[in-house]
N, C-alpha and C positions, 0 to 999 in steps of 0.2 A: 849317345844319351843326352848330351847338353841341349840340343834343340828342344828336347821334350820338356825341359824345365820351365822355359817361358810359356809353352803351350799349356802345361799344367796350372801354372800361375794364372794365366788368362782364363782357363776354364773355372778355376777356383773364384777368380774375381767375378766373372759373369754369374757363376752359381750363387755367390754371396749377394750379388745385386738382385738376382731373381728372388732369393729368399727374403731379403730385406723388403722388396717390392711387395711380396706376398704378405709379409707381416705388416707392412704399412697399410695395404688395402684392408686387411683384417681389422686393424686398429681403427681405421677411418669408418669402416662399416659398423663396428661395434659401438663407436662413440656418436654415431648419428642420433640426433636427439628427438627421434620420432615419438617414442613413448613419453619422453619428458614433455614434449610440446603438445601432446594430446592429453596429458593427464588432467589439466584444469578445463579446457574448453569442451572435451567430450562429456564430462560430467555435468557441466553447466547447461549444455545444450540438451542432454537427455532430461535433466530436471525441468528445464523450461517447457519441453515438449510434454511432459507428464502434467505440468500445471495447465498448460493450454487445453489438454484433453479433459481436464476437470473444471474448466471454465474460468481459469485464472490467466490472465495475459501478462506476460513479463515484458516491461518496456525498457528495462535496463539489467543486463545480465550481472553486472557487478553487485547489483542489489541482493542477488542470492547469497553471496558471501557476507554482505553487511547484515542482512536479516538473521543469520545464524548467531551473530554477536549481540543481538538485541536483548536488553534486560528490563526495558520499559516500554509498554504499549500505551498510547494515548488515544482515547476514542472521542469523537464528537457524538453528539446525542441524536439530534433530529435527523432521521433518515439513515442513521447508522446503527445505533443500538435500538432505535425505534423504527417502525415500518415507515416507509415513505409515503404514508397517507394518514389523514386525520378525519375526524368527524366533528363538525361544528355542533356543540351541544347547547350553547346559550349565548345570547346577545344582550348585553346591558348597556343602556344609553342614558345620556343626560336628559333632563326634562326638555320637552319640545322637539326632540329628535326621535323619530320612529326607528324600531329596529331594521325595517325594510330599507329606509333611507340610508342608515348608517351602513348596512351591508352593501348597498349599491355604491356608495362612495368608495368603500374598501375594495370592492371588486374592481372598480375602475382603476385604482392604483395597483392592485395585485395583478391585474392582467399584464402588466409590464415587467413582471419578475418571474423567475424560474424557481424560487424558493418553495418548498413543499407546503408551507403554511399559506403562501399566496395562492398556490393552485387549489388548496382546499377552500379558500374564501371565494374564489371564482366559481368552482363547481357548486358551492352552496347557493351563490346568487343565481346561477343558471338553472338550478333545480327549483327555485321559488318563483312562481308566476307573478307574485306581487312585487318582487324585486326587479325583474327584468326590465320593465318600462322606465324605472328610475335611474338605470345605469347611464351615466353620461361618459360617452367614449372620447369626447373632446377634452382631453386632459393635457396640460402643458407643464413644461418645466420639470419633467420627471427626473428624479435622482434617486440612486440607491446606494445606501452606505453599508458596505458588506458587514454582516453580523449585527446590524443594529435595526435597520429598516429603510424605508423609502418615503419620498415626499413628492408632491405634484400639486398643480393648481388647476382647480375646476372653477371657471369663471373667475370670481374675485376671492374664492376660498382657497387658501393654502392648507393642504392636508399633510398629515404625517401618520404613517402606518408602521408599527413595528413594536420594539420593546418599550417598557414603561419609561426607562431612561430617555430613550430617543424621543418619546412623545412628551416627556415632561409631566408624567402622571404618577399617581401613587402606586408603587409596585405591589402594595399589600391588597389591592382590590381584588375581589374574586375569590375562588376556592383555592385551596392549597394543593390539590391533586390534579390540576389541569394546566395545560399549556395555554398561555394567553397571548393574544395580539391586541394591540391598542390603537385607536384612532383618535387624532386630536387635530385641532385647528388653531388659529391665533387666539381664540377665546378659551382654549383649553381642552379638557377632555371631551370626547364625543361619545366614544363606545369602547367597550372591552369585549372581545370575541373569545370565548372559552372553548378550547378544542381538546378532544380526547385523543390520546395517542396510545398505541399498543407497542409493547416490546417485541422485537423480533423473536420468533419461536426458539431460536438457537442462541440467543444473546446471553443467557445465563450459563448454558453449557460452554460457550466460547470463553467467557470470563473465568469460569472455573478451570478450564483446561489450561489457560495461560497461567493462572496463579498456581496451579498444582506443579507446573514446570519451573517455578521460581521467577515468573515474570511479574513485574509490578504493573498493575493496571490502574490507569487514571482516566478521569473524565473531565473534558473541558467543553463548555457550551456557551453560546450567546443567549440562551433562553434564561428565564427567571430562575432564581436560586431555588425556589420551592419545587418547581417542576424537575430541576436537575437532581435535587436531593432525593425526590421520590424515585427516580430511575436508579440513582446510585444505590439507595437502600435496597431496592428490588434485586440488584445484581451483585451486592456484596462489594461494591467499590468504596473504599474508605476515603479516598482523595478525589473529591469532585468539586468543581467550581462553575458557577453560573454567571451570566451576564459578562461573558468574556468578549471583548473585541478581538479582531484578528491580531492586532498588535499585542494584546494580553496574552493570546495563545502563543505567539512567536517569542515573547519574553520568557514565558514559562518554559518553553522548549530550550531556549538558549541557556537558561539557568541549569536545567537538568544536564545538558551537554557539558556545561562548565564543571559540574560535580563529577564528570566522568562516566555518565550514563549513555548508553547507546539506545536511541529512542526511535520507535516506529509510530507513525501517525496514521489513523484510520478515520477518514472523513469523506464527505460528498458534496459539501456546500460551496458556494461562491466565497464565503468567509474563511474556508479552509485552505484556499490556494497558497497564501504565504507560508503557513506552518507545514503544509504538505512538502513544499519546496525546500524548507529548512531542516526537515527531519533526516536522519540517517537513512530511514527507509520509509516509504509511504504507500498507503492502499486507498483506492477510490472504488466505489461501486459503478457498474455499468450505466445505471441511471443518473450518475452524478452529473453536475454541470460540466461543460467542456473544459472550463479552467481547471477544475479539480482533477479531471482525468489527465490533463496535459502536464500537471506537476506530479503525478503519482508514479511510482516505480512499478506497482502492480495494479491492475484493474480487475476487479472481481465481478464477472458476469453473473447475473441472477441475484437472488436475495439471500444466499447462504453465507451468513456471517462466520460460521465455523471454518470456512475456507481459509480465514486469516490465520487461525491456529494450525490448520493443516499445512499451510505454506511454511510456517516457521518450523514444523517438524521435518518437512522435506528438505529445507535448506540445512538443517543440522545434519542430516544423513548425507546431503550432498557434500558438505565440507569433509566428512569422514571418508567419503569415497575418493575425493580429491587427494587427501593425505595418503590413502592406500596406493592410489596410482603413483603418486610421487615417490613413496617408499619403494614400490616394486621397481620403478625406473632407476632409482638410485642403487638399489641392491643388484640389479642386472649389470649396470655399468661397473660397480665395485668388484663384482666377480669376474666379468668377461673381459674387461680391459687389460688387467694383468695377464690373463691367459693369451690374449692376442698379442701383447707385447713380446712375450717369450716364445711366440710361435706355436703354442699348443692349441690354438684355435684357428683353423683354416678360414679363409674368406667366406667360402660357401656356408660353412656352419655359423659364421658370424652373421651372414645375411639371414639365415633361417631363424637365428635367435632374435635378430632385430625384428623381423616380421611378427614372430610369436609374441614377442614383448608388447608390441603395439596392438596386436589383436587382444591380448589379455587386458590392456588398459581400456580398450573399447568395450569389451565384454563386461568388465566390471562396472563401467559407467552405465551400460544398458540396464542394469539392475534398478536404475532410477526411472526407467521409462514406463512404469505402470501408472495407474491412477493414484491420486493422493490418498484415497481411502484404503489403500493397501499397505500404508506405511506405518503400521503399528498403532497402538492406542495412544490417546492423548492424555 
């Protein structure tokens, strides 16, 4: 019988080693962080796909999480809350300068810019047969100061086109309900071009949707204070500021951030580049200048401003889905790891549980894969 004792001990040792190995394998399989590692990227990618199908391009996935925390949205005015098109309604000039000549000079300068007002002046000049022969394309020393205007020399005449402050003229000239562009030279004021602008059809509903959800809406624009106040009053925006330079906008943004606000910026102009880059989250429209698009986290294709609010709603849901995924992954590990450690969960069952856990996380994330118009009311 004595030889059988070592044999029994050897068998027991081998059996124990096999059992421990099986337990170790089960523990390793259970603790594989597949579900945990899929929890966030699966939801983010599903959300980005849904936005893309709705005409919203996500340039930075981390912005989805940041947008869910936003409590303040700052809008630019021209081309953002208003349509990216204007109509020239009136040209007023100083004595001795005809409206046709003033428009020809302005169009020569404006042809060097991508600003919506500049495009309107060029189109108005091209549509007027009396103006076309007067346009001098030999313009030199062209400079554009973002958010203020541009200058250039035609012959011996140095022209400035833009805001009243940039042109050094009286900002009170003209009507109170129109957007104005001014033209001046070294002798002073030459002309004021009054432009009519329309609000986007969904501007009011977008602002109201954000405000209903507790978001503070503000308006910053480089345009005159009267034109900005008119838009703000029509949309119910109480905090609106006009004649803002790009630095003014950036200073306002930094002050809000220092007060603890998470700020989203929506703009499309050359003068919006710095503030788009400085905001926690930024939106630009598909027709925005390349600089604005390059600084934005989201690019909204088309003209639907309500997509800004819909994106915010979707990101809030995305964060909830991520939390659900993380909660499930944590629950799965909290329950299954102890079972695997004591040997009650075989390796094959642990593998099946791991696969099902990952599938559940992916399936939960795919709930975000619809279009943005399916994500509840605003």
